[in-house]
N, C-alpha and C positions, 0 to 999 in steps of 0.2 A: 370626522367622525372616525376612528378606529375599525377596520375590518373586522372581520369575522376571525380570519388569520393571526391578524394581530392580536386579538384578545386572546387567541388560545394561546400565543407567544407567549404573552402576559404572565397566563395562567401557569403554564409550564415553568416561567422561570420565578415566581413566587412558589412554587413548589421545590424544584430542585437549586437554584441558589444559596438557599441560606444555610445548606446543607455541604455546597461545593460541591456536590455529588454527581458526577456523570456516568450512565448507564455502559454496562461494560458491553451489552449488544444493543443491536437496534434490530425492530421489526422480529425479533424472536430468532435472527440467524448465528449460527454459530461461528462466529467470525474467527474464530481457531482451525477451523478443517479448509484447507487449501486444496480442494478438491475439481474446481472448477475455474477457469481462468480466462476471461475477456481480451483479449488484444485488438486494439483498432489502431488501422493504417489511418490516421488524418487527412482531411481532405480526399479528392478524388470525383472519377468524372468531366463534370464541366465546372469544380472548383478544384484547380490546380494547386492552390496553396502559395506559397513564395515559387519567384521565379528567378531562372541567373540564364541567360540565351535559351538554350532548348532544352535545359535543366529542369526539372519540374520537382518541387516538393511531394507532391502525391505520388510519384514515381518510387524515390525514396523511401517515405513512410511504409510502403508498400512491402520494398523490398527486406526489408531490415522486419518489420513486424509477422511474415512468412519466414522469414527463416530462424527468427526465436520461437515461431509455434512449431517447428520441427523440432528444435532442439528441447524443448520441453517435452515432447512426444516420444524423441529417444530418452530422457532420461527418465520420466516417468510415464511409463502407459497408463496409469490406472487414472492420472491427472485428462478431465475432459480441457481442450482446449477449443475455445470459440473464436472465428474473427467477426470483426464487425464487416468485414467486404476482404473478397478473396482477387478481386479484382477492378480495375479502372472503372468503378460505378461511384454515384452521388449517395452518400446516406445521409439525411437529416440530424444536427446533431441529436435532436431530442432522443432520437431513435437508435442512436448509439448506447446509449447509457441505458434505455427502454432493452435492448439485447442484453445486458449484464443482469438486470433486474427481473426480465424473466426467466431467464436459466438461471437466476440464485449462485450468480460467480461469488467466488472468496476473493478475488481479485479484478481488477480493472488495470490495462496497463495501456495508457495512447501514447502512440508516437507521430512525431512530428520534427519538423526541421526549421531554425530559428533564421531570423534577415533580420537587418540592421538598416539604417537609413544611410545613403550616400558619403562616404567621405569617414564614416566607423571603424573602428578597427575592432569591433567587439568580435568575440570568437568563444568556443568552447563548448561545453554541454552544460543543463540544467534540469533539475527534475522537479514540478510544480505537484501541490496539494490543493485540495479548494480550501479557499481563506479569503479574509477580507483587506490583506496587506494590498495598498493599494497605490504604492510608490509608482513615481514616475516610469522606471523604466519595464514594472510591472503592468502598467496599465497601456503600456504601448500594446505588448504580446497580447493581453486581453483583448485590446480592439480590434489588433489584427487575426486571433485567432477567432472572437466570436463575431466577426463582421461574415462569417457565411452561412449566418442565420437569414440573411437579406434575400439569399439565394432560394428559400425555400417561399413555397407558398404558404400564404396565412403565416407570416411569423408573428407578428403581433398578437396572435392570439395565445400560440404555444408557448411562448415567451413570456406570456403577459405578467407572470409573479418575481420576474429576473430583471432586477435594477443595479447596476454595477455602482448606480451612484447613491444607492440605499444602503447603508450597512444594515440596517432593519430588515431589509429583506433575506438576509443571510443567518438571523439568529435563529429560525425556526430551523434551517436546514442545517446550521452547525452542531443543533441541539441532538439531532437524529444523525450525524454522521460523527459524532463525538465518540462516538464508541471504535469510530474507525480512524479516527485522526492519529491516535498515536504510531498502528500498522502501517498506516500511509507514510509517515513521518520514516519509520524505519527502513519501509522499503526505501524511499526516495533516496535514506542516508547509503544504502546498500551499493544500489545502483551509479550512485557520483563517487561514491569509494569504487568501483570495480571498472568505471573508466580512466582515474586515475592512475589505477594500478595497472592494467592493460587493454587499454581502450586503446584507438589510431589518432584520440584528440586526448591527447592527455591534458586538457583544461577544465577544471570545473568550476562554473559559477556559483555552485551550490543548491542548496532545497531554498524554494521558495512558496509560497501561499500568493495566490489569486483567485478572483472570481472567474472561472473559467466554466463556459455553459456547458462544455461536454463534460465536466467533473459533477455539475451541479445536481443531478437528481441520483445520481448509483448512490447504493447505499451497502456498498462495503468497501474495501479498503481501493482506492483509488490513485494512481498517479499520471500526470502527461510528461512525458520525457523529451524533451528537447536535447537531439542526439548531434545538433554542430548548426553552424550558422553557414547558409549557402552563401550569403554577401560577404564572407572571407576566404580569401583564396585558398589558404593553409586547411582550412575546414574542408573546404569544397573537392579539394586535390580528395580526401576521405570518403566524403558525402558518394563520388560517383566512383568510387572503386569497390568493386565486388568484395574482393579478401576483406577489405575498411568494413564494409555493412555488415557482413558476417561477425566479424570482431566484435562490433558493435551489440549485434543480438547476442555474442556468446556473453559479452559483459554484466547484459540484463539478464540472462539466463542465470549465470554467475549467483548474480544478486535474489532470483528466484530459490534455488538451493539456500542460502543462506536465511531467507524468508522463513522457507521450508522446514528447514532443522529447528530452527528455532520456535515455529506456530506448530507444526503439525507434523511431528516426527513418525508416526504411525507407518507411512509409506516412505519405504527409503528409495534414493535415486538408484538406478543401474549401473552397475560397474561391475567388471569383467576383472575379477583377483586370482593369483594361482590360487590352486586345490594347497590345503596345510598337509603335510606328511606326516600321518597322525603316527605311524610305526617309529619316526624319528626322535617325538619328542616325548617326556614322560609326563603322565598327567600329574600335576604339582595336588599338594593335599591343600585342602582346605585353609584361609587363616584361622578358622575358629581351631581345626585338629590339631594344627602344628602350638596353638595357643599363641596366637597372635592377633590385634585388635585388630578388626576389618576397617580398611580405608573408608573415608567417607568418599561416596561416587561423586564424580566431578558434575552430575548435571542431576538435579531433581525435579520431580513434576509436582506443582503445586497448583490448586486452585485458586483463581483471581476472583476476587467478590468483589471487585469496585475500583475505582479510578477516582481522587480527589484532585480539585486545584490547590487545596490546604492544606496542610496537615492535620489531622484530627487526635483531639487528647483522647487518653484512654478512657473507656467507660463510657463513649458516646455513643448516642442511642443505634446511631449508624450501623453500630456493628451488630446490633439484635442479640447482645449477648454474649457474641462469639471473642473470645481471649485469646486463645491461641492463632496471632495470627503476627506476619511483620509489615513492614513497609519498605517501598522496593522505588527510592527517590527515582525518575526518569522524566528528562526535557520539562520542569518545572510542577510534573502532576507528581503525584503519590497512589504506587500500585500498591491496595493492600493484599494478601495471599496469605494463602492458609495449608497447613500442613507441610508435607516435604518427604516424597517418595521415590524411590530408583525404580520404582514397578508404575508401568501406567496403567495396570487396572486397580493399584489401591487407590492412584488419584480419581477413577472414572467413579470408583464406589464412594470416596468423598464427596465429589461433585454432586452424584443424587441424592446426597444428604442436606448438603448446602443450597441444593437448588429450590428447595422447598421455602429458604429466607431470605435467595437471593438469587431471582430466577435470572439474571442476567449473568451469573457464574461460567468460568470456563477455565479450562486447564490450560498451564501453560509450561515451560520449560525453563530451571532455572539452571544457571551455571555459576561457577567458583567466583566468576569477576563480576558480577552482581552486587551492588553495594546495598545492604540490607539495615535498617534503623527498627530499635527496638521501641 
């Protein structure tokens, strides 16, 4: 007999899947604002995480998490940084995501250190998003990271809805998180790219999906970053070096900067730049005054109305009569956007108008590198 939640899942599937439409927002949250970040230092207290000799994962996680938070505060004073822990204490997995949800966080970053079995040469960084990929290597990590729940009181009740062996247990959660999936993947790719470009451990194992409890109930873009393998001698040297840990935090911060510039450019990173000498430079005439056609801006603000898993035909009912849209392919999905202005204020006005038809619409910033389909 199907449970009530399973019946609700089936109802949602019948409503959403025929059109292939994934909601652009979840729970009414504006996923494009990036003003509150929750940084989670994995493990803690009587849960040390992976151990090598006297080196404990929980301490490395906290060092990187605090360094990352400090850097974000320096670069973006208007961004609120919240830590799940700032000292060596035990925090249940369910409480970590609850902290993010209670504070209406716009991004959740969980910091961890990896480990492999004896004799394994595995090394490098990897970043996870919530998903149902149950490959052998991913499930080994899941068993290790999720096993912490046995240290919690009454964990069988707290996590009653979670079953890593039942794909349908994730259907409802995946529908709720679909709005954030694209952003989670994008942030994860930025993290791994930065690790490869300037991290102390320049060996990326890529972006992966896995049923991780710490990401299970988050309602915002969320990632779990494994900053290296404590079981690997080369990685361990970096993981136990303060400068290297600071560099890891800097790489994640650089990913945050790129992410924020794309999705929430309203607040700028603080940087000291020399003041221009206005007396030495003549004010140029406007392109219109000079009789020259103004160049098309490199970046434009548009309104994303929805994301679909399969491209729609012109005139599809999903567009609700809107015709001036363009399609942007992105990782197997198709984003439909409307408008295109260099002024954020004009995009805000368009968003207000479109919200009546598309409650989940939000503003995105597109650039010349985006590939548009007619």
